[in-house]
C-alpha positions, 0 to 999 in steps of 0.5 A: 438484496438477499445473502448469497452463500458464495459471498459468504467469507471463507473460514480462513479468509484474511478478512475474517474476524478470526484471523483478524483476532489472530493477527492482533495476537500476532501483534501483541507477540511481536514486542516479545520479539523486539525485546527478545532480539534487543536482549539478544543484541544487547548480550551480543555487544556484553560478549564482545566486550567480555571477549576483548577484555578476556583476550587483553588479560591473556595477552597481558599473561602471555607477556608476563609469562613471557618476561618470566621464562626470559629472567628464569633463562637469564638466571639459569644461564648466570648460575651455568657460567659460575659452574666449573664445567662450564668455565673449564669447557668440560665437554662431559661434565657440560653434557651430564650437566646440560642433560639434567637442565634440560629434563627439569625444563620442559620448555627448553628443547636444547642447551649447548655451549660453545667456544668463541668461534662457534664450534659446539663442544657440550650439547643436550640432548647429544649430536652424532657430528659436530655442529658449528653455530658460527652462522647463527645471528644471534651468536654473532649478536652475544658475541658483540654485545657479550650480553643476553641476546634473543634471537629469531625463531628458528629450526634448532640444529641439535633439537630440529624442533622450531625454538626460540633461540637464547643466548647468553656469554661466558666470561673468566674472572678477568672479563675475558669472553671464553664461551657462549651458551644457548637453549631454545625456548620450545614454541609448541610447549609456549602455545600448548601452555597459553592455551591451557589457561582457558582460552577457547578453542580455535583460538590463536596467538600471534607475537611480532616484532616492531617492524611487523615480522612474525615472531611467533604464531599458534597455530601452525607457527612454521607457515609465519614466523620470521615472515615480514608481514607489517601490512597485515591489519592485525600487525598494523593496528597493534603496532599504531595502538600499542594496546587495544582491541579490535575485530578482524579476519585472519586467513582463514575467514574466520572471523575473531576478535583481537586484544593486544598489548606491547611488551619489552625485552632486555634489546627490544620491544615486541607485541602480542596478540589472542585472538577469539572466534566470534562464533565461540564467543557468541556461542552460547548467547546463539543457543540462548536466542535459538531456545527463546525463540522456540519457547516464544514460538511454542507460546505463540502457537498455543495463543493463536490456537486459543484465539482460533477457538475462543474467537470462533466460540467467543465472536463468530458463532455470535456474528453467524447468529447475527447474519442469520438474522439479518438475512431473515430480516432482509427476506422480509420476515420484519419480526425476527429478533436475536433476543433476549437473553443478550450476551454481555459485552459489546456484542450484547450491546450490537445484538442489543442495537440490532434488534432495536433498529429491527423494531424500528425498521419494523415500525416504520413498514408499518407506518409506510403501509398505513401511508402507502394505503392512505395514498392509494385511497387518496389516488383512487379518489383522485382518479375518480374525480379526475374523470369526473372532471374530464366528463365534466369537461367534455359534456359542458364543451359539448353541450356548448356547441347546441346553443353556440350554432342556435346563436351563430345560425340565428345570427347569420339569418338575421344579418343575410335577411334583415340586413338592409334594414340595419344600420353600419353599427348593427352590422357590425355588432353582427360580425362581432358575434360570427367571429366570437362564436367561431372563437368560442367553437375552437376554443371548445374544440381544443378543450375537447382535444386536451380532455381527450388526451387524459383517456386515449391509450398510447400506442407506441410505435417506432418513429422515424422522426426525421420523416415526421417532422419534414411531413409536418413543415412541408404542411406549413409552408403549404398553408403560407405559401406567400411567407418567406419560410427556411426550416431547417431540419438537422439529423434526428435520432429515432424515437418510440411513441404514439405517431399521431401525438408526437405529430401534434406535438411537433405540429404545434411547436412549427406552428408556434414558431410560424406564427410568432415568426410572421413579423420577420421578413425570413422566417427561420425555423430549425428543428435538431435533436440529440440522444443522451444517457437517459432521453433523447431531446428534441427542439424547435428553434425560430427567429421570432418574437421571443418572450421574456424568460420570467414568464416560461412557466406560465407558457405551458397552462390552459389558455395562458397567452403572453401576447394580444390575441390581435398581434398573434391569434389563437386559444392558448391551448397550443403549448398545454396540449404539448405539455400533456402529450410529453408528460403522458410519454413520461417526458419533459418540456421547457421553453427558452427564449429572449425579446426579439431574438426568438424562442426554443421550445424543447421536449425530451422521451426517455431512452427505454421508449426509443429503443426500436430502430428505424432505417432512414426514410421509413414511415411509422 
């Protein structure tokens, strides 16, 4: 079958070789993509570990800075308590002294001195009105403990800034408490100073006590400092684990990597944590991933482009050539070839194998043509011989009638004219001659009918098989009025064929059924039909004497009989004629039987011979 251009695959068809080659290239790139993603995830994990490690280092630095600031503040207080301005509670002298201290220490918001009743007598910066700190928790603690005290972060009354209060008792040489020094550690300065140590942008710093109270939070200390937040996941983890790393999300929804640790002041324990945004920690890795994916995409694009044009040049073009050659070969040009020369590699091997196949096809075609010519010659010879055989059979059968008529006539004259002169044995012999002459005549008639079948032209018409079978069965019943016959004709599908010949088939089959049911008191004969996919089958079934199935093939041979003529008369030509007629209609015939239980003979006609529709009651 010739290839149709409409069935040729599109250049962009998913089944095309070029597209498949591109798919193979993309499959080769997939491992590179997987390796890139694996490298990204590995670097991400390393970045997480590194960020958490840096966070712990920063936390440790913060705790060390905190301890250093507290130690420096403690040493500063001890120095101030030894100065006469402080010991003598000189307001003016203390103001000048405190101003110089604040000027040289930017980490302090204010420095004050107060009597034991909480009245401030000196401060830097100076205050425009009297200040009382007796209500401050840190003041009460230092009065009670007579040791340095770190209070909770608050807004200073002198500086007005958010700071961490630190107080120290002033005692005279006799050990009597005479005054209290206090300063405020600038938390804003502390946060900025810590972030200047190299932390990424948007990093956070958190400090709490052991009860979960926020002591310091940067940025936005005013929103969190002083609040009890023991159920916060970050604070809860810090208190339970003391030191370590974790991932968490802050109130603003930013995911961070946290490092935390514990440190101690003279009077209590504190916890500090540094949080670094994951986006910041992964910024460099994400940029590297995007860059690598861009490079990989460019490489893939270049490779796909090369595969597209290279596939067209080295794969599609040879295949197209092979396709054209195949179409020519299919169209009948058996001499077309793809080469030589042949390409190297698989395409060359394919082209060479194709040409070898074409050579084999051409050689086989030549042999087939020679065999077909020889077969046609033999068929012509066979047809000629068959026609000669038919002509010979017809001639022999026709020429035998003259001597038979002479023998019959003379024997009849002898019997009529001289019968009184013959004894009983002579008369019996003459009767036998008359019977055999009659039988010989029947054989000649059947032989002539059989020979005519080969020369008779088939004239197909639409047949109503039910009406045809009914007509034949009615004639049989009239020929045997003394028989108890039950002929049942079931609904039969229509057929197409030569009416006289198909009638002959039904007459022979029903006649056989009538003959071989003679020993039965009640003869039951059934005619059935069935339309199948490729043929229509008709069957004649009886309850007669039946036959052995091993002899079934001989039933349709000329002059073959399975029963003696004395039991069932006949010439042995009936079924042979049936087979010859059915075969000329391109059908088939077969028989089934069992001794004592009857026989069933069937024949089929092709469905294409029965396409005509015949209404019930129509006579062909």
